[in-house]
C-alpha positions in Angstrom: -17.3 -3.6 -2.5 -18.0 -1.2 0.4 -19.5 -3.9 2.6 -19.0 -4.9 6.2 -18.0 -8.3 5.0 -15.1 -6.8 2.9 -13.9 -4.8 5.8 -14.2 -7.7 8.2 -12.1 -9.9 5.9 -9.5 -7.2 5.6 -9.3 -6.6 9.4 -10.4 -9.8 11.0 -7.0 -10.7 12.4 -7.2 -7.5 14.5 -10.7 -8.0 15.9 -9.6 -8.6 19.5 -7.4 -5.6 19.7 -10.3 -3.2 20.5 -11.2 -5.1 23.6 -7.6 -5.2 24.6 -7.3 -1.4 24.2 -10.5 -0.7 26.0 -9.6 -2.9 29.0 -6.4 -0.9 29.4 -8.0 2.4 28.8 -5.9 3.2 25.7 -9.0 4.7 24.0 -10.0 7.4 26.6 -13.1 9.4 26.3 -13.0 13.2 26.5 -15.1 13.0 29.7 -12.3 11.2 31.6 -9.7 13.9 30.8 -12.2 16.7 31.4 -11.3 18.3 28.0 -11.6 17.6 24.3 -8.7 15.5 23.2 -8.9 16.1 19.4 -5.5 17.6 18.8 -6.1 20.1 21.6 -2.4 21.1 22.0 -1.1 20.7 18.5 2.0 18.7 17.5 5.6 19.4 18.4 7.5 18.7 15.2 11.1 19.8 15.4 13.3 21.0 12.5 14.7 18.0 10.7 18.1 16.8 11.8 20.5 17.4 8.9 18.1 19.9 7.3 16.6 17.2 5.1 13.5 18.3 3.3 11.9 15.5 1.3 10.1 16.5 -1.9 6.4 16.2 -2.2 5.3 12.6 -2.6 3.6 11.9 -5.9 1.0 9.1 -5.7 0.4 7.4 -9.0 -2.8 8.6 -10.7 -3.8 6.0 -13.3 -7.3 5.7 -14.8 -8.4 2.1 -15.4 -11.1 1.4 -18.0 -12.7 -2.0 -19.0 -13.2 -2.4 -22.7 -14.5 -5.0 -25.1 -12.8 -4.3 -28.4 -10.7 -6.1 -31.0 -7.1 -5.8 -29.6 -5.8 -5.3 -33.2 -7.9 -2.2 -33.4 -6.7 -0.6 -30.1 -4.6 2.6 -30.6 -2.2 4.0 -28.1 1.4 3.8 -26.8 1.7 0.2 -25.7 -0.4 -3.0 -26.0 0.6 -5.7 -23.5 -0.5 -9.3 -24.1 -0.2 -11.8 -21.2 0.6 -15.3 -22.3 1.3 -18.7 -20.9 3.6 -21.3 -22.4 0.6 -23.1 -23.9 -0.4 -19.8 -25.7 2.9 -19.9 -27.6 2.3 -23.3 -29.2 2.2 -23.3 -33.0 0.4 -25.4 -35.6 1.9 -27.3 -38.5 2.3 -24.1 -40.5 4.4 -22.6 -37.7 1.6 -20.2 -36.8 0.3 -19.4 -33.4 -2.6 -21.6 -32.4 -3.9 -18.9 -30.0 -6.3 -16.7 -32.0 -5.2 -13.4 -30.4 -1.5 -14.0 -31.0 -2.2 -15.4 -34.5 -4.1 -12.3 -35.5 -1.5 -9.9 -34.2 1.3 -11.9 -35.8 -0.5 -11.8 -39.2 -0.9 -8.1 -38.8 2.8 -7.8 -38.1 3.9 -10.0 -40.9 5.2 -12.8 -38.7 7.3 -10.4 -36.6 5.8 -11.5 -33.3 6.6 -15.2 -33.8 10.1 -14.3 -34.9 10.8 -12.0 -32.0 9.5 -14.5 -29.4 11.8 -17.1 -30.8 14.8 -14.8 -30.9 14.3 -13.5 -27.4 13.7 -17.0 -26.1 10.4 -15.9 -24.7 8.6 -19.0 -23.3 5.8 -17.3 -21.3 7.4 -17.9 -17.9 6.2 -15.7 -15.0 8.4 -12.6 -14.9 9.4 -12.8 -18.5 8.7 -9.9 -20.9 9.7 -8.6 -24.2 8.7 -5.4 -26.0 8.7 -4.6 -29.7 8.7 -1.2 -31.2 6.2 -0.9 -34.0 6.5 2.4 -36.0 3.5 3.0 -38.2 1.1 0.7 -36.3 -1.9 1.8 -34.2 0.0 0.9 -31.1 3.6 2.1 -30.9 4.8 -0.9 -28.8 3.7 -4.5 -28.4 4.7 -6.3 -25.2 4.5 -10.0 -24.4 4.3 -10.7 -20.6 4.7 -14.2 -19.2 1.9 -15.7 -17.0 3.7 -18.9 -16.1 3.8 -22.5 -17.2 0.0 -22.7 -17.4 -2.9 -20.4 -17.2 -3.6 -19.3 -13.6 -6.4 -21.2 -11.9 -9.5 -19.6 -10.6 -8.8 -17.2 -7.8 -5.1 -17.0 -8.4 -4.0 -13.4 -8.5 -0.2 -13.5 -8.2 0.5 -14.1 -11.9 -2.0 -11.3 -12.9 -0.4 -8.9 -10.5 2.9 -9.7 -12.1 1.4 -8.7 -15.5 0.6 -5.3 -14.0 4.1 -4.9 -12.7 5.5 -5.8 -16.1 3.3 -3.3 -17.8 4.4 -0.6 -15.3 8.1 -1.4 -15.9 7.8 -1.4 -19.7 5.6 1.7 -19.6 8.2 3.6 -17.6 11.0 2.5 -19.8 9.1 3.6 -22.9 7.7 6.7 -21.3 4.3 5.6 -22.3 1.3 7.7 -21.2 -1.3 5.0 -22.0 -1.4 1.2 -22.3 -3.8 -1.7 -22.8 -3.7 -5.2 -21.3 -5.2 -8.3 -22.7 -4.8 -12.0 -21.7 -4.3 -14.3 -24.7 -6.3 -17.1 -23.3 -9.9 -16.5 -22.2 -10.2 -15.9 -18.5 -13.0 -17.8 -16.7 -16.1 -15.7 -15.7 -15.5 -16.4 -12.0 -11.9 -15.2 -12.3 -12.4 -12.0 -14.3 -13.1 -9.6 -11.4 -10.1 -10.7 -9.3 -7.8 -11.0 -12.3 -8.6 -7.4 -13.5 -8.2 -6.1 -10.0 -4.8 -7.8 -9.6 -3.6 -6.3 -12.9 -4.6 -2.9 -11.7 -2.9 -3.4 -8.4 0.3 -4.6 -10.0 0.4 -1.7 -12.3 -0.2 0.9 -9.6 2.3 -0.6 -7.2 4.8 -1.2 -10.0 4.6 2.4 -11.2 5.2 3.8 -7.6 8.7 4.7 -6.7 9.6 6.7 -3.6 11.8 9.4 -4.9 11.3 12.0 -2.2 14.9 11.8 -1.1 16.6 11.7 -4.5 17.8 14.7 -6.3 17.0 13.2 -9.8 14.7 10.5 -10.9 12.9 9.2 -14.0 9.2 9.5 -13.5 6.6 7.2 -15.1 4.2 9.0 -17.4 1.6 6.3 -17.4 -1.9 7.9 -16.8 -4.4 5.4 -18.3 -4.7 1.7 -18.8 -7.4 -0.1 -20.7 -8.2 -3.7 -19.6 -9.5 -5.6 -22.6 -11.6 -8.8 -22.6 -12.7 -8.8 -18.9 -16.2 -7.6 -19.6 -17.6 -4.2 -18.5 -20.1 -2.8 -16.2 -20.5 -1.3 -12.8 -19.3 -4.3 -10.9 -16.0 -4.4 -12.7 -15.6 -0.6 -12.4 -16.1 -0.9 -8.7 -13.6 -3.7 -8.4 -11.0 -1.6 -10.2 -11.7 1.4 -7.9 -11.4 -0.9 -4.9 -8.0 -2.0 -6.1 -6.9 1.7 -6.5 -8.1 2.5 -3.0 -6.3 -0.4 -1.4 -3.1 0.5 -3.4 -3.2 4.1 -2.1 -3.1 2.8 1.4 -0.3 0.4 0.6 1.7 3.3 -1.0 1.2 5.5 2.1 2.5 2.6 4.3 5.6 2.3 2.0 6.3 6.0 2.2 6.1 6.0 6.0 8.4 3.0 6.3 10.9 4.4 3.8 11.2 7.8 5.5 14.3 8.1 7.8 13.9 8.6 11.5 15.2 12.2 11.3 12.2 13.0 9.1 9.5 10.7 10.4 9.4 11.7 14.1 6.5 10.8 16.4 5.1 14.3 15.7 5.4 13.8 12.0 3.6 10.4 12.3 0.8 12.2 14.2 0.6 14.8 11.5 0.0 12.0 8.9 -2.8 10.6 11.0 -4.3 14.1 11.3 -4.2 14.4 7.5 -6.2 11.2 7.1 -8.8 12.4 9.6 -9.0 15.8 7.8 -9.1 14.3 4.3 -11.9 11.9 5.2 -13.6 14.0 7.8 -17.0 12.7 6.9 -16.1 9.3 8.4 -13.1 9.9 10.6 -12.3 11.6 13.9 -8.9 11.9 15.5 -7.7 12.1 19.1 -4.0 12.6 19.5 -2.6 12.9 23.0 0.6 14.7 24.0 3.0 13.6 26.8 1.1 15.6 29.4 -2.2 14.1 28.5 -0.6 10.6 28.6 0.7 11.4 32.0 -2.8 12.2 33.2 -3.8 8.8 32.0 -1.0 7.2 34.0 0.7 5.8 30.8 4.0 5.3 32.7 5.4 2.4 30.7 4.8 4.2 27.4 6.3 7.5 28.6 9.3 5.7 30.0 10.2 4.4 26.5 10.0 8.0 25.2 11.7 9.7 28.1 15.2 9.9 26.5 14.1 11.4 23.2 14.1 15.1 22.3 11.1 14.3 20.1 8.0 14.0 22.3 5.6 11.1 22.1 2.1 11.3 20.5 -0.6 8.8 21.2 -2.8 8.4 18.1 -6.4 7.2 18.0 -8.3 7.5 14.7 -11.9 6.3 14.6 -13.8 5.4 11.5 -17.6 5.3 11.5 -19.7 4.3 8.5 -21.5 7.1 6.7 -25.0 5.7 7.4 -24.1 5.3 11.2 -25.3 1.7 11.3 -22.6 -0.2 13.2 -22.9 -4.0 13.5 -19.3 -4.8 14.4 -16.4 -3.0 16.0 -12.8 -3.7 15.1 -9.4 -2.2 16.0 -5.9 -2.2 14.4 -3.1 -1.4 16.8 0.3 -0.7 15.2 3.7 -0.4 16.8 4.9 3.2 16.4 8.5 3.3 17.5 10.0 5.6 14.9 13.5 4.6 16.0 14.7 2.0 18.5 18.3 2.5 19.6 17.8 -0.2 22.2 18.2 2.4 25.0 21.1 1.6 27.4 20.9 -2.0 26.1 22.0 -0.4 22.8 21.8 -2.4 19.6 25.5 -2.7 18.7 27.8 -5.1 16.8 27.3 -7.2 13.8 23.8 -8.3 13.2 22.2 -5.6 15.5 20.8 -3.8 12.4 20.6 -0.5 14.3 20.8 1.4 11.1 17.5 -0.2 10.1 15.6 0.5 13.3 13.5 3.1 11.5 11.5 0.1 10.4 10.3 -0.4 14.0 7.3 1.7 13.1 6.2 -0.6 10.3 3.1 -1.6 12.3 2.0 2.0 12.5 2.6 2.4 8.7 0.3 -0.6 8.0 -2.2 0.8 10.4 -2.4 4.3 8.9 -2.2 2.8 5.4 -5.3 0.7 6.2 -7.0 3.8 7.6 -6.5 5.7 4.4 -7.8 2.8 2.3 -10.9 2.5 4.5 -11.5 6.2 4.4 -11.9 5.9 0.6 -13.8 2.6 0.5 -16.1 3.6 3.3 -17.4 0.1 4.3 -20.8 0.0 5.9 -21.8 -1.7 9.2 -18.3 -1.6 10.8 -16.6 0.8 13.2 -12.8 0.7 13.1 -10.3 2.1 15.6 -6.7 2.7 14.6 -4.3 3.1 17.5 -0.6 4.0 17.4 1.6 4.8 20.4 4.3 6.9 18.6 7.6 7.5 20.3 11.4 7.1 20.0 13.6 4.9 22.2 16.8 6.9 22.6 19.6 7.4 25.2 20.1 10.4 27.5 20.4 11.2 31.2 16.6 11.2 31.5 16.2 7.9 29.9 14.9 4.6 31.3 17.7 2.3 32.7 17.8 -1.5 32.8 16.3 -2.5 36.1 13.9 0.4 36.4 10.3 -0.4 37.3 7.6 1.5 35.5 3.8 1.5 35.9 1.4 1.0 33.1 -2.0 2.7 32.8 -3.7 -0.5 34.1 -1.6 -0.4 37.3 0.7 -3.2 36.3 4.4 -2.8 37.2 7.0 -3.7 34.7 10.8 -4.2 35.2 12.9 -3.0 32.3 15.5 -5.4 31.0 
């Protein structure tokens, strides 16, 4: 999983960004500034406006295990069976033709067939129904729809939906463990991707950003057994890969969800610093403050930030593979405007969406989320640069005016409009 090919596929759309950044000297060397840039002056993070203090984020911690056992023998809180409409067909004796459903239904004395009919469960994607089964080896049995037919090879959307349904049902039932099985046999070439999609759907389905809520119902799900997908190191690595990717996605969601009075440019720089510290074996960080950006003649960037009381921070994370062998260099550049008022061309009136302008840093959220995922996956053969120019576009007497002409670090002049 941790191959250069995997990283290249994940980042290929950004492969030209590094050259762009280097031409414009956005990735300076310590020699040019005459000092070490790695967070030399610290961050200027002000007290939060409104005194808002988010609670500590809790990233879902779920252990996924691949098992080859008889589903009827599994014991735990909830067994989820993914079915298509064809799996629900019955023979002349009104019994399920599908062997897994047939065996479970016989074990339950026909309750499964009865419940699926009463609940009008047809196996459509997004459908689910859960039965409580006191006295059984599993406390609940859930049917989850895969769609009108079994997903084709390489299709992951339906399987991800299965994971999301398991997460929702598990949270509602306060289940601490669950198992997932697909009623129809999954083709050998699809098993790895299908299992990975189920794990991804479960992790992202369990996640809920409750940092700014006074009360919330937390999921207790801690382990999920994936039955019938084989076993072995390759599958275990695929499940870990899914977990690593999801941790990056969740970080991105948390950053985008945070309001602008909490996620300032300084706070965004702190998040980048945490990634570099957490994965210090493969990451280095260079974070420039306003004075250092001025020395690099970043006039256009500083002009955008000039009106804000929250100073800008130019973020550059660099990933290098553990073995040091680099065959390809890539870059991801993410927009880091933590709030965009529009400046003197203020976003006002119906449709301006100014209340949603905290989302203007979505590019930086994706960039740092990718950095976290890569820090865990540690792909070989590729060096990756993550660049974010974090700042706010606000209004004050020191702010940029329409018609002002600013000068970028490459010497190009720009008229503000």
